PDB file with SEQRES, HELIX, SHEET and CRYST1 records, atoms N, CA, C and O in Angstrom:
SEQRES   1 A   64  MET SER ASP ALA PHE ASN THR PRO SER SER VAL ASP PRO          
SEQRES   2 A   64  ARG LEU LEU GLU VAL LEU VAL CYS PRO VAL THR ARG GLY          
SEQRES   3 A   64  LYS LEU ASP TYR ASP ARG GLU ARG GLN GLU LEU VAL SER          
SEQRES   4 A   64  GLN GLY ALA LYS LEU ALA TYR PRO ILE ARG ASP GLY VAL          
SEQRES   5 A   64  PRO ILE MET LEU PRO GLU GLU ALA ARG GLN LEU ASP              
HELIX    1 AA1 ASP A    3  ASN A    6  1                                   4    
HELIX    2 AA2 PRO A   13  VAL A   18  1                                   6    
HELIX    3 AA3 PRO A   57  GLU A   59  5                                   3    
SHEET    1 AA1 4 ASP A  29  ASP A  31  0                                        
SHEET    2 AA1 4 GLU A  36  SER A  39 -1                                        
SHEET    3 AA1 4 LEU A  44  ARG A  49 -1                                        
SHEET    4 AA1 4 VAL A  52  PRO A  53 -1                                        
SHEET    1 AA2 2 LEU A  44  ARG A  49  0                                        
SHEET    2 AA2 2 ARG A  61  GLN A  62 -1                                        
CRYST1    1.000    1.000    1.000  90.00  90.00  90.00 P 1           1          
ATOM      1  N   MET A   1     306.494  28.933 -13.961  1.00  0.00           N  
ATOM      2  CA  MET A   1     306.082  30.073 -13.193  1.00  0.00           C  
ATOM      3  C   MET A   1     305.579  29.612 -11.829  1.00  0.00           C  
ATOM      4  O   MET A   1     304.796  28.665 -11.750  1.00  0.00           O  
ATOM      5  N   SER A   2     306.004  30.245 -10.789  1.00  0.00           N  
ATOM      6  CA  SER A   2     305.667  29.857  -9.422  1.00  0.00           C  
ATOM      7  C   SER A   2     304.215  30.191  -9.093  1.00  0.00           C  
ATOM      8  O   SER A   2     303.686  31.212  -9.533  1.00  0.00           O  
ATOM      9  N   ASP A   3     303.572  29.311  -8.309  1.00  0.00           N  
ATOM     10  CA  ASP A   3     302.213  29.556  -7.876  1.00  0.00           C  
ATOM     11  C   ASP A   3     302.152  30.782  -6.975  1.00  0.00           C  
ATOM     12  O   ASP A   3     301.183  31.541  -7.018  1.00  0.00           O  
ATOM     13  N   ALA A   4     303.186  30.977  -6.158  1.00  0.00           N  
ATOM     14  CA  ALA A   4     303.246  32.129  -5.258  1.00  0.00           C  
ATOM     15  C   ALA A   4     303.226  33.425  -6.060  1.00  0.00           C  
ATOM     16  O   ALA A   4     302.789  34.461  -5.559  1.00  0.00           O  
ATOM     17  N   PHE A   5     303.690  33.373  -7.282  1.00  0.00           N  
ATOM     18  CA  PHE A   5     303.710  34.547  -8.131  1.00  0.00           C  
ATOM     19  C   PHE A   5     302.295  34.944  -8.558  1.00  0.00           C  
ATOM     20  O   PHE A   5     302.019  36.126  -8.767  1.00  0.00           O  
ATOM     21  N   ASN A   6     301.400  33.962  -8.688  1.00  0.00           N  
ATOM     22  CA  ASN A   6     300.032  34.201  -9.131  1.00  0.00           C  
ATOM     23  C   ASN A   6     299.037  34.365  -8.004  1.00  0.00           C  
ATOM     24  O   ASN A   6     297.954  34.905  -8.228  1.00  0.00           O  
ATOM     25  N   THR A   7     299.360  33.923  -6.809  1.00  0.00           N  
ATOM     26  CA  THR A   7     298.419  33.925  -5.709  1.00  0.00           C  
ATOM     27  C   THR A   7     298.711  35.065  -4.737  1.00  0.00           C  
ATOM     28  O   THR A   7     299.765  35.078  -4.102  1.00  0.00           O  
ATOM     29  N   PRO A   8     297.784  36.026  -4.614  1.00  0.00           N  
ATOM     30  CA  PRO A   8     298.010  37.116  -3.662  1.00  0.00           C  
ATOM     31  C   PRO A   8     298.039  36.591  -2.232  1.00  0.00           C  
ATOM     32  O   PRO A   8     297.324  35.647  -1.893  1.00  0.00           O  
ATOM     33  N   SER A   9     298.858  37.198  -1.410  1.00  0.00           N  
ATOM     34  CA  SER A   9     298.963  36.754  -0.020  1.00  0.00           C  
ATOM     35  C   SER A   9     297.872  37.353   0.849  1.00  0.00           C  
ATOM     36  O   SER A   9     297.619  36.869   1.953  1.00  0.00           O  
ATOM     37  N   SER A  10     297.214  38.422   0.350  1.00  0.00           N  
ATOM     38  CA  SER A  10     296.141  39.029   1.110  1.00  0.00           C  
ATOM     39  C   SER A  10     295.184  39.744   0.180  1.00  0.00           C  
ATOM     40  O   SER A  10     295.395  39.815  -1.031  1.00  0.00           O  
ATOM     41  N   VAL A  11     294.131  40.270   0.774  1.00  0.00           N  
ATOM     42  CA  VAL A  11     293.113  40.982   0.022  1.00  0.00           C  
ATOM     43  C   VAL A  11     293.380  42.471   0.176  1.00  0.00           C  
ATOM     44  O   VAL A  11     293.857  42.916   1.220  1.00  0.00           O  
ATOM     45  N   ASP A  12     293.078  43.229  -0.844  1.00  0.00           N  
ATOM     46  CA  ASP A  12     293.250  44.678  -0.810  1.00  0.00           C  
ATOM     47  C   ASP A  12     292.449  45.257   0.366  1.00  0.00           C  
ATOM     48  O   ASP A  12     291.240  45.043   0.444  1.00  0.00           O  
ATOM     49  N   PRO A  13     293.094  45.977   1.267  1.00  0.00           N  
ATOM     50  CA  PRO A  13     292.392  46.544   2.432  1.00  0.00           C  
ATOM     51  C   PRO A  13     291.248  47.476   2.049  1.00  0.00           C  
ATOM     52  O   PRO A  13     290.258  47.569   2.776  1.00  0.00           O  
ATOM     53  N   ARG A  14     291.369  48.157   0.932  1.00  0.00           N  
ATOM     54  CA  ARG A  14     290.269  49.052   0.487  1.00  0.00           C  
ATOM     55  C   ARG A  14     289.029  48.246   0.147  1.00  0.00           C  
ATOM     56  O   ARG A  14     287.907  48.698   0.380  1.00  0.00           O  
ATOM     57  N   LEU A  15     289.225  47.050  -0.406  1.00  0.00           N  
ATOM     58  CA  LEU A  15     288.096  46.179  -0.721  1.00  0.00           C  
ATOM     59  C   LEU A  15     287.416  45.711   0.567  1.00  0.00           C  
ATOM     60  O   LEU A  15     286.189  45.651   0.642  1.00  0.00           O  
ATOM     61  N   LEU A  16     288.215  45.385   1.569  1.00  0.00           N  
ATOM     62  CA  LEU A  16     287.661  44.902   2.851  1.00  0.00           C  
ATOM     63  C   LEU A  16     286.833  45.983   3.527  1.00  0.00           C  
ATOM     64  O   LEU A  16     285.898  45.669   4.263  1.00  0.00           O  
ATOM     65  N   GLU A  17     287.157  47.246   3.293  1.00  0.00           N  
ATOM     66  CA  GLU A  17     286.399  48.351   3.914  1.00  0.00           C  
ATOM     67  C   GLU A  17     284.991  48.473   3.354  1.00  0.00           C  
ATOM     68  O   GLU A  17     284.089  48.918   4.063  1.00  0.00           O  
ATOM     69  N   VAL A  18     284.781  48.090   2.108  1.00  0.00           N  
ATOM     70  CA  VAL A  18     283.462  48.279   1.480  1.00  0.00           C  
ATOM     71  C   VAL A  18     282.609  47.015   1.449  1.00  0.00           C  
ATOM     72  O   VAL A  18     281.395  47.103   1.262  1.00  0.00           O  
ATOM     73  N   LEU A  19     283.212  45.852   1.628  1.00  0.00           N  
ATOM     74  CA  LEU A  19     282.425  44.611   1.599  1.00  0.00           C  
ATOM     75  C   LEU A  19     281.606  44.451   2.869  1.00  0.00           C  
ATOM     76  O   LEU A  19     282.061  44.781   3.964  1.00  0.00           O  
ATOM     77  N   VAL A  20     280.387  43.938   2.706  1.00  0.00           N  
ATOM     78  CA  VAL A  20     279.523  43.617   3.825  1.00  0.00           C  
ATOM     79  C   VAL A  20     278.957  42.227   3.608  1.00  0.00           C  
ATOM     80  O   VAL A  20     278.993  41.703   2.495  1.00  0.00           O  
ATOM     81  N   CYS A  21     278.447  41.641   4.646  1.00  0.00           N  
ATOM     82  CA  CYS A  21     277.826  40.326   4.547  1.00  0.00           C  
ATOM     83  C   CYS A  21     276.569  40.432   3.679  1.00  0.00           C  
ATOM     84  O   CYS A  21     275.727  41.294   3.928  1.00  0.00           O  
ATOM     85  N   PRO A  22     276.429  39.578   2.671  1.00  0.00           N  
ATOM     86  CA  PRO A  22     275.248  39.642   1.821  1.00  0.00           C  
ATOM     87  C   PRO A  22     273.963  39.191   2.529  1.00  0.00           C  
ATOM     88  O   PRO A  22     272.864  39.462   2.044  1.00  0.00           O  
ATOM     89  N   VAL A  23     274.093  38.518   3.650  1.00  0.00           N  
ATOM     90  CA  VAL A  23     272.918  38.052   4.387  1.00  0.00           C  
ATOM     91  C   VAL A  23     272.437  39.112   5.371  1.00  0.00           C  
ATOM     92  O   VAL A  23     271.251  39.441   5.394  1.00  0.00           O  
ATOM     93  N   THR A  24     273.353  39.654   6.192  1.00  0.00           N  
ATOM     94  CA  THR A  24     272.975  40.592   7.238  1.00  0.00           C  
ATOM     95  C   THR A  24     273.270  42.051   6.899  1.00  0.00           C  
ATOM     96  O   THR A  24     272.778  42.958   7.571  1.00  0.00           O  
ATOM     97  N   ARG A  25     274.068  42.277   5.863  1.00  0.00           N  
ATOM     98  CA  ARG A  25     274.574  43.619   5.513  1.00  0.00           C  
ATOM     99  C   ARG A  25     275.440  44.198   6.613  1.00  0.00           C  
ATOM    100  O   ARG A  25     275.625  45.411   6.708  1.00  0.00           O  
ATOM    101  N   GLY A  26     275.974  43.297   7.453  1.00  0.00           N  
ATOM    102  CA  GLY A  26     276.825  43.705   8.551  1.00  0.00           C  
ATOM    103  C   GLY A  26     278.312  43.624   8.230  1.00  0.00           C  
ATOM    104  O   GLY A  26     278.707  43.195   7.146  1.00  0.00           O  
ATOM    105  N   LYS A  27     279.112  44.036   9.176  1.00  0.00           N  
ATOM    106  CA  LYS A  27     280.569  44.069   9.087  1.00  0.00           C  
ATOM    107  C   LYS A  27     281.144  42.650   8.943  1.00  0.00           C  
ATOM    108  O   LYS A  27     280.600  41.679   9.469  1.00  0.00           O  
ATOM    109  N   LEU A  28     282.251  42.570   8.219  1.00  0.00           N  
ATOM    110  CA  LEU A  28     282.981  41.314   8.049  1.00  0.00           C  
ATOM    111  C   LEU A  28     284.353  41.453   8.680  1.00  0.00           C  
ATOM    112  O   LEU A  28     284.973  42.514   8.608  1.00  0.00           O  
ATOM    113  N   ASP A  29     284.831  40.371   9.304  1.00  0.00           N  
ATOM    114  CA  ASP A  29     286.179  40.328   9.863  1.00  0.00           C  
ATOM    115  C   ASP A  29     287.037  39.453   8.966  1.00  0.00           C  
ATOM    116  O   ASP A  29     286.608  38.392   8.511  1.00  0.00           O  
ATOM    117  N   TYR A  30     288.251  39.913   8.722  1.00  0.00           N  
ATOM    118  CA  TYR A  30     289.175  39.187   7.852  1.00  0.00           C  
ATOM    119  C   TYR A  30     290.010  38.209   8.683  1.00  0.00           C  
ATOM    120  O   TYR A  30     290.721  38.614   9.602  1.00  0.00           O  
ATOM    121  N   ASP A  31     289.915  36.937   8.354  1.00  0.00           N  
ATOM    122  CA  ASP A  31     290.734  35.897   8.996  1.00  0.00           C  
ATOM    123  C   ASP A  31     291.854  35.560   8.014  1.00  0.00           C  
ATOM    124  O   ASP A  31     291.655  34.774   7.087  1.00  0.00           O  
ATOM    125  N   ARG A  32     293.021  36.149   8.216  1.00  0.00           N  
ATOM    126  CA  ARG A  32     294.155  36.006   7.305  1.00  0.00           C  
ATOM    127  C   ARG A  32     294.639  34.551   7.264  1.00  0.00           C  
ATOM    128  O   ARG A  32     294.990  34.053   6.194  1.00  0.00           O  
ATOM    129  N   GLU A  33     294.662  33.876   8.394  1.00  0.00           N  
ATOM    130  CA  GLU A  33     295.158  32.505   8.454  1.00  0.00           C  
ATOM    131  C   GLU A  33     294.298  31.546   7.623  1.00  0.00           C  
ATOM    132  O   GLU A  33     294.827  30.696   6.907  1.00  0.00           O  
ATOM    133  N   ARG A  34     292.980  31.685   7.721  1.00  0.00           N  
ATOM    134  CA  ARG A  34     292.077  30.794   7.000  1.00  0.00           C  
ATOM    135  C   ARG A  34     291.678  31.328   5.636  1.00  0.00           C  
ATOM    136  O   ARG A  34     291.023  30.633   4.860  1.00  0.00           O  
ATOM    137  N   GLN A  35     292.075  32.571   5.339  1.00  0.00           N  
ATOM    138  CA  GLN A  35     291.694  33.239   4.087  1.00  0.00           C  
ATOM    139  C   GLN A  35     290.178  33.224   3.923  1.00  0.00           C  
ATOM    140  O   GLN A  35     289.629  32.694   2.957  1.00  0.00           O  
ATOM    141  N   GLU A  36     289.516  33.845   4.934  1.00  0.00           N  
ATOM    142  CA  GLU A  36     288.059  33.938   4.946  1.00  0.00           C  
ATOM    143  C   GLU A  36     287.625  35.306   5.443  1.00  0.00           C  
ATOM    144  O   GLU A  36     288.359  35.988   6.158  1.00  0.00           O  
ATOM    145  N   LEU A  37     286.428  35.691   5.054  1.00  0.00           N  
ATOM    146  CA  LEU A  37     285.764  36.867   5.600  1.00  0.00           C  
ATOM    147  C   LEU A  37     284.647  36.335   6.479  1.00  0.00           C  
ATOM    148  O   LEU A  37     283.789  35.586   6.013  1.00  0.00           O  
ATOM    149  N   VAL A  38     284.653  36.716   7.744  1.00  0.00           N  
ATOM    150  CA  VAL A  38     283.747  36.136   8.725  1.00  0.00           C  
ATOM    151  C   VAL A  38     282.639  37.125   9.096  1.00  0.00           C  
ATOM    152  O   VAL A  38     282.897  38.276   9.449  1.00  0.00           O  
ATOM    153  N   SER A  39     281.404  36.640   9.006  1.00  0.00           N  
ATOM    154  CA  SER A  39     280.234  37.400   9.449  1.00  0.00           C  
ATOM    155  C   SER A  39     279.758  36.774  10.751  1.00  0.00           C  
ATOM    156  O   SER A  39     279.189  35.682  10.753  1.00  0.00           O  
ATOM    157  N   GLN A  40     279.990  37.464  11.844  1.00  0.00           N  
ATOM    158  CA  GLN A  40     279.548  36.952  13.144  1.00  0.00           C  
ATOM    159  C   GLN A  40     278.021  36.931  13.223  1.00  0.00           C  
ATOM    160  O   GLN A  40     277.441  36.023  13.818  1.00  0.00           O  
ATOM    161  N   GLY A  41     277.377  37.925  12.626  1.00  0.00           N  
ATOM    162  CA  GLY A  41     275.919  38.000  12.660  1.00  0.00           C  
ATOM    163  C   GLY A  41     275.235  36.856  11.945  1.00  0.00           C  
ATOM    164  O   GLY A  41     274.248  36.309  12.438  1.00  0.00           O  
ATOM    165  N   ALA A  42     275.755  36.492  10.788  1.00  0.00           N  
ATOM    166  CA  ALA A  42     275.173  35.382  10.017  1.00  0.00           C  
ATOM    167  C   ALA A  42     275.776  34.034  10.377  1.00  0.00           C  
ATOM    168  O   ALA A  42     275.284  32.990   9.952  1.00  0.00           O  
ATOM    169  N   LYS A  43     276.854  34.065  11.171  1.00  0.00           N  
ATOM    170  CA  LYS A  43     277.590  32.860  11.536  1.00  0.00           C  
ATOM    171  C   LYS A  43     278.078  32.112  10.299  1.00  0.00           C  
ATOM    172  O   LYS A  43     277.957  30.891  10.200  1.00  0.00           O  
ATOM    173  N   LEU A  44     278.648  32.900   9.328  1.00  0.00           N  
ATOM    174  CA  LEU A  44     279.172  32.355   8.095  1.00  0.00           C  
ATOM    175  C   LEU A  44     280.587  32.869   7.852  1.00  0.00           C  
ATOM    176  O   LEU A  44     280.940  33.975   8.262  1.00  0.00           O  
ATOM    177  N   ALA A  45     281.385  32.052   7.181  1.00  0.00           N  
ATOM    178  CA  ALA A  45     282.739  32.449   6.793  1.00  0.00           C  
ATOM    179  C   ALA A  45     282.846  32.286   5.275  1.00  0.00           C  
ATOM    180  O   ALA A  45     282.749  31.178   4.747  1.00  0.00           O  
ATOM    181  N   TYR A  46     283.045  33.401   4.593  1.00  0.00           N  
ATOM    182  CA  TYR A  46     283.128  33.410   3.132  1.00  0.00           C  
ATOM    183  C   TYR A  46     284.576  33.187   2.709  1.00  0.00           C  
ATOM    184  O   TYR A  46     285.478  33.867   3.199  1.00  0.00           O  
ATOM    185  N   PRO A  47     284.800  32.247   1.808  1.00  0.00           N  
ATOM    186  CA  PRO A  47     286.184  31.943   1.395  1.00  0.00           C  
ATOM    187  C   PRO A  47     286.767  33.025   0.482  1.00  0.00           C  
ATOM    188  O   PRO A  47     286.046  33.740  -0.215  1.00  0.00           O  
ATOM    189  N   ILE A  48     288.094  33.117   0.514  1.00  0.00           N  
ATOM    190  CA  ILE A  48     288.813  33.984  -0.402  1.00  0.00           C  
ATOM    191  C   ILE A  48     289.662  33.064  -1.262  1.00  0.00           C  
ATOM    192  O   ILE A  48     290.538  32.363  -0.754  1.00  0.00           O  
ATOM    193  N   ARG A  49     289.405  33.065  -2.557  1.00  0.00           N  
ATOM    194  CA  ARG A  49     290.124  32.186  -3.484  1.00  0.00           C  
ATOM    195  C   ARG A  49     290.919  33.026  -4.461  1.00  0.00           C  
ATOM    196  O   ARG A  49     290.359  33.866  -5.166  1.00  0.00           O  
ATOM    197  N   ASP A  50     292.213  32.805  -4.506  1.00  0.00           N  
ATOM    198  CA  ASP A  50     293.097  33.558  -5.402  1.00  0.00           C  
ATOM    199  C   ASP A  50     292.922  35.055  -5.221  1.00  0.00           C  
ATOM    200  O   ASP A  50     292.963  35.815  -6.188  1.00  0.00           O  
ATOM    201  N   GLY A  51     292.724  35.479  -3.961  1.00  0.00           N  
ATOM    202  CA  GLY A  51     292.608  36.894  -3.652  1.00  0.00           C  
ATOM    203  C   GLY A  51     291.231  37.485  -3.910  1.00  0.00           C  
ATOM    204  O   GLY A  51     291.040  38.690  -3.747  1.00  0.00           O  
ATOM    205  N   VAL A  52     290.260  36.653  -4.314  1.00  0.00           N  
ATOM    206  CA  VAL A  52     288.918  37.122  -4.621  1.00  0.00           C  
ATOM    207  C   VAL A  52     287.934  36.581  -3.575  1.00  0.00           C  
ATOM    208  O   VAL A  52     287.791  35.367  -3.433  1.00  0.00           O  
ATOM    209  N   PRO A  53     287.247  37.486  -2.832  1.00  0.00           N  
ATOM    210  CA  PRO A  53     286.241  37.011  -1.882  1.00  0.00           C  
ATOM    211  C   PRO A  53     285.037  36.420  -2.628  1.00  0.00           C  
ATOM    212  O   PRO A  53     284.512  37.022  -3.565  1.00  0.00           O  
ATOM    213  N   ILE A  54     284.618  35.235  -2.193  1.00  0.00           N  
ATOM    214  CA  ILE A  54     283.458  34.566  -2.769  1.00  0.00           C  
ATOM    215  C   ILE A  54     282.283  34.849  -1.828  1.00  0.00           C  
ATOM    216  O   ILE A  54     282.117  34.189  -0.802  1.00  0.00           O  
ATOM    217  N   MET A  55     281.478  35.836  -2.196  1.00  0.00           N  
ATOM    218  CA  MET A  55     280.432  36.345  -1.312  1.00  0.00           C  
ATOM    219  C   MET A  55     279.073  35.703  -1.559  1.00  0.00           C  
ATOM    220  O   MET A  55     278.050  36.387  -1.548  1.00  0.00           O  
ATOM    221  N   LEU A  56     279.061  34.406  -1.778  1.00  0.00           N  
ATOM    222  CA  LEU A  56     277.818  33.669  -1.976  1.00  0.00           C  
ATOM    223  C   LEU A  56     277.518  32.849  -0.721  1.00  0.00           C  
ATOM    224  O   LEU A  56     278.356  32.057  -0.288  1.00  0.00           O  
ATOM    225  N   PRO A  57     276.343  33.027  -0.138  1.00  0.00           N  
ATOM    226  CA  PRO A  57     276.016  32.273   1.083  1.00  0.00           C  
ATOM    227  C   PRO A  57     276.145  30.759   0.907  1.00  0.00           C  
ATOM    228  O   PRO A  57     276.518  30.062   1.851  1.00  0.00           O  
ATOM    229  N   GLU A  58     275.844  30.242  -0.285  1.00  0.00           N  
ATOM    230  CA  GLU A  58     275.933  28.799  -0.503  1.00  0.00           C  
ATOM    231  C   GLU A  58     277.387  28.313  -0.561  1.00  0.00           C  
ATOM    232  O   GLU A  58     277.640  27.115  -0.439  1.00  0.00           O  
ATOM    233  N   GLU A  59     278.330  29.222  -0.745  1.00  0.00           N  
ATOM    234  CA  GLU A  59     279.758  28.866  -0.756  1.00  0.00           C  
ATOM    235  C   GLU A  59     280.394  29.060   0.628  1.00  0.00           C  
ATOM    236  O   GLU A  59     281.529  28.638   0.850  1.00  0.00           O  
ATOM    237  N   ALA A  60     279.679  29.687   1.543  1.00  0.00           N  
ATOM    238  CA  ALA A  60     280.222  30.005   2.859  1.00  0.00           C  
ATOM    239  C   ALA A  60     280.225  28.786   3.776  1.00  0.00           C  
ATOM    240  O   ALA A  60     279.414  27.870   3.643  1.00  0.00           O  
ATOM    241  N   ARG A  61     281.162  28.815   4.702  1.00  0.00           N  
ATOM    242  CA  ARG A  61     281.267  27.776   5.721  1.00  0.00           C  
ATOM    243  C   ARG A  61     280.460  28.228   6.936  1.00  0.00           C  
ATOM    244  O   ARG A  61     280.586  29.366   7.387  1.00  0.00           O  
ATOM    245  N   GLN A  62     279.623  27.317   7.465  1.00  0.00           N  
ATOM    246  CA  GLN A  62     278.838  27.611   8.650  1.00  0.00           C  
ATOM    247  C   GLN A  62     279.736  27.616   9.885  1.00  0.00           C  
ATOM    248  O   GLN A  62     280.529  26.696  10.085  1.00  0.00           O  
ATOM    249  N   LEU A  63     279.607  28.654  10.710  1.00  0.00           N  
ATOM    250  CA  LEU A  63     280.363  28.719  11.959  1.00  0.00           C  
ATOM    251  C   LEU A  63     279.592  28.022  13.063  1.00  0.00           C  
ATOM    252  O   LEU A  63     278.361  28.000  13.055  1.00  0.00           O  
ATOM    253  N   ASP A  64     280.312  27.460  14.002  1.00  0.00           N  
ATOM    254  CA  ASP A  64     279.656  26.778  15.150  1.00  0.00           C  
ATOM    255  C   ASP A  64     279.182  27.762  16.183  1.00  0.00           C  
ATOM    256  O   ASP A  64     278.616  27.365  17.201  1.00  0.00           O  
TER     257      ASP A  64                                                      
END                                                                             
């Protein structure tokens, strides 16, 4: 079975509309290329793994 068959290429847009940054409660921007949800206010990028956003600050990448 192909990995592409199991791995979504994007996140459901309806989910992106309701998700907010757990730190600031602010808007998130979807970075399709990096598969991350970016919080400009918190300067964090939350990873998306297998189509599931990982909304834990300790899992987020710090933005410069």
